[in-house]
Each structure stands twice: as C-alpha cells, then as structure tokens.
C-alpha positions in Angstrom: 83.6 125.3 71.3 81.8 122.9 73.7 83.6 122.0 76.9 83.0 118.7 78.6 83.0 118.0 82.3 83.4 114.6 84.0 83.3 113.0 87.4 85.3 110.1 88.7 84.3 108.3 91.9 82.4 105.5 93.5 79.0 104.7 91.9 76.9 106.3 94.7 78.9 109.5 94.7 78.7 110.1 90.9 75.1 109.0 90.3 73.7 112.5 90.6 76.2 114.0 88.3 75.2 111.7 85.4 71.6 113.1 85.7 73.1 116.6 85.2 74.8 115.6 82.0 78.3 115.0 83.3 80.4 112.2 81.9 80.9 109.8 84.7 83.5 107.1 85.4 83.1 104.7 88.3 86.4 103.8 90.0 87.2 102.0 93.2 90.9 101.8 93.4 94.1 103.7 92.2 94.4 101.7 89.0 90.8 102.3 87.8 90.9 106.0 88.9 94.2 106.6 87.1 93.0 104.9 83.9 89.7 106.9 84.0 91.6 110.2 84.5 93.9 109.5 81.5 91.0 108.6 79.3 88.9 111.6 80.2 91.8 114.0 79.8 92.6 112.5 76.4 89.0 112.8 75.3 89.1 116.6 75.8 87.4 117.1 79.2 88.1 120.6 80.4 87.1 119.9 84.0 87.4 116.5 85.7 86.1 116.2 89.3 87.4 113.3 91.3 86.3 112.2 94.8 88.9 113.1 97.4 89.2 109.5 98.4 90.4 108.5 94.9 92.4 111.7 94.5 94.4 110.7 97.6 95.3 107.4 95.9 96.7 109.0 92.7 98.4 112.3 93.7 101.2 111.8 91.1 98.7 111.3 88.3 96.7 114.4 89.3 99.9 116.4 89.6 100.7 115.8 85.9 97.6 117.8 84.9 98.5 120.9 87.0 100.5 122.3 84.1 97.9 121.4 81.5 96.0 124.6 80.8 92.9 123.0 79.2 92.3 120.3 81.8 91.5 121.1 85.4 91.4 118.2 87.9 89.4 119.1 91.0 88.9 117.0 94.1 85.4 116.9 95.6 83.9 115.2 98.7 82.3 111.8 98.2 79.3 110.3 99.8 81.6 109.6 102.8 82.2 113.3 103.3 85.3 115.5 102.9 88.8 114.6 103.7 89.9 118.2 103.4 92.0 117.7 100.3 90.1 120.1 98.1 90.1 122.8 100.8 93.9 122.3 101.4 94.5 122.7 97.6 92.4 125.9 97.6 94.4 127.4 100.5 97.7 126.6 98.6 96.4 128.1 95.4 95.3 131.3 97.2 98.6 131.5 99.0 100.5 131.1 95.8 98.4 133.8 94.0 98.4 136.5 96.7 101.5 135.6 98.8 99.5 134.7 102.0 96.8 132.3 102.9 93.9 134.8 103.4 91.4 132.0 103.8 93.1 130.7 106.9 90.9 130.4 109.9 92.2 133.1 112.3 91.5 130.9 115.4 94.0 128.2 114.3 
C-alpha cells in the first residue's frame, strides 16, 4: 500500500514540499484550510501537515481527526516561524503516554 502525504499552508510555505512530491493545498483562511483538510483526508492521505497559523484557525476540524487512526494531522511552522502549537501538542502527547511531561524545560 502506498501512503500519501500532504501539506496545507500559504503558497510560500508549501512550495518546497511540492518539489519533494507532497500533495500541496494553498489556503489563506479558515474556510479554505478546512475544505482542504476534509478533501485531503477523504482522498486517503495518511499524513497531513498544516501550518501552525492555519491550524490555529481550525482547531475543531483538526480535533475530529485525532481519533482517525489512518490520518494524522500535524502542525508545522510556516515561513513566519513557529507559534509553538506543534511543540505544545508534542508535550501533551508525551504527558498522556508516560504520565508526565518529560520534555518540559527544567528551567521553567
């Protein structure tokens, strides 16, 4: 079985992914990001990366895919940099898995 990977984001942020063979969908607002996410998930994409900026606009849509075992939606930084959303989700996942946030910065 061949798995597909996709990226949703602004044109500049996703341009390099297209060159690597990813399916890309340009989006600039919540409506276009939500539509792209639904279409990519229905088309059988196993991994869908979405820029953190867009992910912050459609958290409810992304949450729907947390329980779907064959479609992972992963926030990534855009050309503007990181908002910390992906890192925060990683900390929550680790804490859920092991019972404590072992990735937490000890200085904070």
